[in-house]
Residue, then its C-alpha position, 0 to 999 in steps of 0.5 A: m852257379d854258386s849253389l855251394l855259396p850258402m855252405g861256403r859262407d857258414v864256413l868262412a863264418s866259423q873261421p876266426f881269423s877270416r872273420l877278423l880280416g873282414a872276408e866275403l865269400d862272393g862265389f863258389s861253385a864247383g871247382n871255382a871260388e871267390l874271396r873278398v878282403p876290405v882293405t882297411d888302415e889296420l891290414k896295410q904295411q908302412h908303404g900304405f899297401v896291404h900287407g903281403g900275408v893278407v895277400s897270402y891269406a886271400a890266395d890261401n883260403a881261395l885256393t883251399y875253398a876251390g879245392g874243397s868244392v871238388l873234394g868235400t869240406n874236409v880239406v887242408t892246404s898242403e903246400f902253396k906258392i905265391n908271387y907278388v907281382r904288384p903292390a895291392v892299393g885300393e878298396y879291397i883284394v879279390a881272390r879268385a881261385s880254380v881247381v886245375h886238376s884234381g883226384r880222389t885225395q888232392a886238387v891242384c888249384r890256381c889263384e889270381v889275387y887282385a886289388v880293386g879301386d878307382d882305377g878298376e882291378n889290378l893283378c897284384a898276386v898268383a898263387q898255385g896250391t895243392i889241397a888235400r883231403l884230410g881221412n880216408a878217401k874211400t870212407d869219407 
């Protein structure tokens, strides 16, 4: 199921911002990705919740991984939207993304972000985005 996982982890390790956040790729297969970010004090806002930018990062990167799994590694996010549904409180957040539809040059993906703690998983955000393939789709 996770045949893409070693390559995906190499890509994540090459992203300085992902390393800064301590992000880990827990699952990566055709059409799906799961990204985890440990919650540290440095990633919280003034009320003790995980900062929305960190939640947004997790959704964006998971969406891009999911899209890249069907389009190839040379991809970027062309747009995405996120809805925060509950404050993220817990030991870590996990973003699970999947491809809804893909063509030759783009993939529409959706993602759910959960805060995970002693009380289990709690949905904290939902996102949808379009992942675009860079370069010439016919030759790349």
